[in-house]
N, C-alpha and C positions, 0 to 999 in steps of 0.2 A: 604298402608298408603299414602295419597296424599302429606303430608308434606315431607316424605322421598323421594318420586319421584321428587318433586320440588327441593329438596336440591341436589339430585344427578345431575339433569339437570344443576343446577347452578354451581355445582362444576366442571363439565366437561367443562363448558364455562368460568371458572374462575370468575364467577359473585358473588358478595358479597351477602350473605343472608340478610334478614332483622333482626333487633334485635329480633322481635317477633318469627321468625323462629328459631333463635339460642336458645332463651329461651325455646321454645317448645321442642327442643332436650333434654335439661336438665330436663324437666318436664315429659318425657316419663316414663312409669312404668317399673319395673324390668321384667315384663312379656314380654315387647316389646324390651328389650335391644338387643337381638340377631338380630332383624329386623333392629335396628339402626346400629349395627356393620356391617351387610351385606350391607346396603346402603352406609355408609361411606367407606367401603372397596372397593366399585366400584370406588370411586373417588381416593383412595389411589393407587389402581392397575393401573388406567388410567395414572397417572402421574409418578409413581415410580415402576411399575411392582411388582415383589415379592422380590425385593432386600431389605436387611437390612444393614444399615451402622453401623459399630462398631466404637466407640470412646473410648479413654482411658484417664483417669484423672491422672495428676501428681500434687500433692499438694506441691508446692515449699516452702511455708511458712505457718505453721499451728498455729492457735490460735493467741492470743496476739492482737486482733483487738479492736480498740477504738470505733467502731460503736455499736449501741444498738439494732440491728435487732432482733426482738422477736423470730424468728424461728431458729436462728443460734447458733450452739454449740460453735462457735468461738467468740461470742459477748463479749462486755465489761463486765467484772465481771462474766464470765461463770464459773459454778461449775460442768461442765459435765464430767470432767476427761478424756478429749480427749488428743491425742498427741499434744504437743506444741514444736515447734522448729523454728529456724530462717532459713534463705535462704539455700536451697540446693546448692551445688556447681554444675556447669554445667555438669561435668562428672557424678555426682550422679543422676541428673535429666535425663540425657541421658540414663543411665543404667536402670532407672525406666521405661522410655518410651519404651525401647527396649522390655520389657516384654509384654506390651500391643500390640505392633506391631507384635511380634511373635505369639500372640494369634489371630491375624486377624484384629486388629484395623487399620484403615487407617488415623485416625486423632488423634493427641495428644493434649490434652487441659492442658495448663500450668496455674495453679491457685495459687494465693497468697492472704492471708488474709490482711485486712487493708482497710482504707478509699480509698486509691488510691496510685499509685506509685510516688515516688520521681524521679527526673531525673536520679539519681544514680541507682534506682531500675530498670528503663527502660534499662539502660546500662547493668545491671546484667542479665535481662531477654533476652536482645539481644544476649549476649554471650551464654546463654542456648539454644536459638533457633538455633544459628549457630552450636553448638555442636551436637544437635539432627539431623539437616538436613545434616551435613557432614557425619554422620554415618548411615543415613537411607534415601536413595534416594527416592524421590517422596512423602515423608511423608507430611501431612498437619499439620500445627501448629496453634492452636487457643490460644490466651492469654486472661486471665480473671483476671484482677488486680485491679478492682474497678473503681472509678471515674477518668476520664482522664483530664489532664490539656491541654491547647492549645499546639499543636505541638507533643504531646506524641504519638498519634495514627500514625502520619506520621513516626515517628522514629521507631515504632514497625514494620510498613510496610516495611521500608527500611532495617530493620534487618532480614526480611524474614517471618514475621508473615503473615498468610493467612487470619485470622479471629479474631474478638474480640467479647467476650461475655459479656453482661451486661443485666441482667433481669429486667423487670418492676415489676415482682412479683405479684402485685395485682392492683386493680383499683386506680385511682387517688384520688377518694373520700374517700377511706379507708386507704390510704398509711400512713397517720400520726398516725393511730392506731397501726401500726406495727413497724415503725421506726421513731425516732425523730431527729437523728443526721445528716440526710441528707434528701432531698426531692425527690418526684416523678420527678419533673422537672430536678433535677440533673441527674437522670438516663436517661431520654429522651435525655438530652444534650450529654451524653457520647455515646449513640447509634448513634446519629447524627454525632458526631466527628469521629466515626469508619467508618461510611458510607462515609463521606467527604474525608477521607484519602485513600479510595480505599480498605479498609478491608471489608471482608464479615461480615455483621452484624448478630449476633446471640442474640436473646432476647426472654425470655419466662416468665413463671409464676409459682406460687406455689399454688396448690389447697389444701384445707383442713385446712385453718387457721381460720375458722369460718366465711368465706365470704358468701355472698348471691349469688344466681344465677345471679342476675343483675351485681354484682361485677365481676364474671367470664366472663360474656359476654362483659362487659366494657373493661376489660384488653385485651381480645383477639381481640376486634375490634381496640383498640389502637395499638396493635402489628401489625395488618394488615396494619394500616395506616403508621407505621414506615417502613414497607416493608423489614423485615429482610429476609435473606436466610434460616434461621433455627429458629424454635421455640421449645425450650425444655419445656416439661410439667413435673413439679415436683409435687410430692405428699408429703405433710408435713410428716417428721419423727418427732414425738413428743419426742424429746430427753430429758431425765430427766436432770433437772438443767437449762432448758430454760423456759421462760414465757409461751410458748405454749405447755408445756409437757402434758397437760390434753386434748388437742384437738384431740381426736380420733373419728372423725365423718365421715370417708370415708369408703365406701364398695367397693368391686370389681365392682359392677354394676355402682355405681356412677362414679368411675374412667373411666370406659368404655364410659359412656355418655359424660364426659368431653372431653376425647380424640376425640370422634366423632364430638362434637361441634367444636373443634379446627380444625379438618380436613375439615369440611364443610366451615369454615370461611377462612381457609388458605389452599386451595386445592392443590396448586402447590408448597408449601413451605415445606421444610423438617420439619417434626414433630418428635421430639425425646422424647421417654419416659426416663426421667432422674431420679433423686433421688426418692426413695420411692416405686418403682414398686414392689419390693419383699415383702414389708410390707403390701401394700394395695391391689394390684392386686393378689398377691399370686399365686394360681394355675391357675388363669385366665390370666396370663402373655402372653401365646401364642395367646390368642384371641386378645389381644391388638395389636399384630403385624399386624392385618388386618387394623389397623387405623394409626399406626405410622410406619415410615420407617427407624428409627434410634434408637439405644440404647447405653448405656455405657456398656463396658465389665469389669467385675470384680468389685473391690471395688470402693468406692467413696472417698470423701476427708477426712472425720473423722469417717465414719462408714463403716461397712463391707457390701459387696454386694454378690449377688449370685456367686457361683464359675464360673470362666470363661468357663470351660468345660461344665457346665450345660447350660450356655447361648448358646453355639454353638449347643448343642444337642437340645435345645428348638427350635431354629430357624429351624434346619433341620427337626425335627419331625412335626413342624407346616406347612411344605411345602414351606418354604422360603429359600433364599440363601444369604450368606454373600456377600456383595458388594465388588468387587475386587478393587485393587488400580488403575487399568486401566479403571474403569467404572466411568462415570460422574453421580453424584447424581441428580443434578437438571435438570428439563426439559430444552430442548434446548432454548426455548424463554427466560428463566431466565438467562441462561448462557450468551447469547449474549446481555442481557440487562445490563451487568456489574456485580455489586455485589462482588467486590473484588475477592476472590477465588471461586466465585460461579461456575466457570468453572470446578473446581475439587471437587465438592460435599461438601455440607454444613453440619456442625453439630454444630460447636461452642462448647463452654465448657458447660455451662448451667446446671451443676449438681445443685441440690438445696442447695449446701453448699455455705455459703456466702464467696466466694472467693473474697477477697477484699469486697467491698460491691456490687460486681457484680452479684453474683448468689444467691443461697439460702443456704443451709447448711444442714448438717445432711443427705446428700443424700445417704442413703444407709441402709443396712440391713444385718443382719447375715444370709444370705441364706445358709451358709455353716455349721453353728453350729447345728448339730443334737444331740439331747439328747441321752444318752446311752440307756435309756429305752424309749419305745414309749410312748409319752404323750397322755393324754386323748384328744379327739377331742374338739376343742374350740366351745363354743356356738356361734350361729349366731350373727354377728356384735360385738362380744367381742373384745376389744382392744388386739392386738397381740404384747404386749410389749416384748414377748420372741424373736421376730424377729429383735430387735434392738440391735446391738452390736458395741461398739467403735472399730475402726480400730486399730490393733496393729501390722500390717505387712506392708511391702512395703516401700514407701517413708518415710524417717525420722526414719526408724528402721533398724535393721540388719537382719530382716527376709525377706524371698523371698516374692514378691508380689503375689496377687491373680489375675491371668490373663489367 
């Protein structure tokens, strides 16, 4: 296919595809999806080999958010039944982080619901960062706290944060349909603040909210222009009790095409499969590793994820290897270009849980909850509501985390 050959050549040269080429990737048929994966996989392997970076989320403060993001289970007035708690103490957060690091994660993503942090919140998170770094040598820490005010990114950097996550989520033209309590421009401003402070910027998107192909291409091109070190790709978890609970319009093939398009547009940037992979990719998750070079380990912010052990087995069985703490994620030219902690591998937080208004929400799935009796096989494209379960373990509970 001439299109794919052209995109591979451009990806190896770090050349931006045209909008028409990006749209054509999304328009390919299910019959051609493995050809698309094979082509984008060449670009992924060229820049990142067969390494998979593992990241681990710690939800510092859950629920109680004043923002109205339609996708988020922590939104204003949510009736989702999620865990709700105020700030974890530094030692609690450090204990939660240790579980993910023991499972192979090299980055801890500290997330808090809310519009954005107060200066007191920044001090609180600074203490948590210090506690985690004192107990875990070499760990990378990403903060995801929502919209930043002037000077806060610098303070987080001084406290030891390596990266900051704040997702654009969707295109500028449709952003107002998803959220009304802040703007697309607010999000861009926060990403720019992180960049300016020397933090590694992490910013991504949510697919599956009813957007068009044009919207997806628009947001990915906007992300490329912002030049983050990492781009988390979230697939909407339609959590009951949220306005988008009925948006079940993704298939595994659609998800693979979206990931391939992101890889072609962002060839040398860390592409992470974030929330929703277990729900929408399902048994095709190993195939997606040929496109993305980073995932989250275990549970998400308010929903369950695949068992950590299953994640590690999936990576090994697919012929990939977990990226070690001593390995650099980003290609050398990006490391030397700056990018905050780009020198020690990007991931950012980027789950699609609305951590503050920074990410997206609901990032996860009950990959571990198997029924006692084998259920009947689901019909093709049938919504898999059975794969969505609220997190009841780990941070904010007395139960051991899934990692």
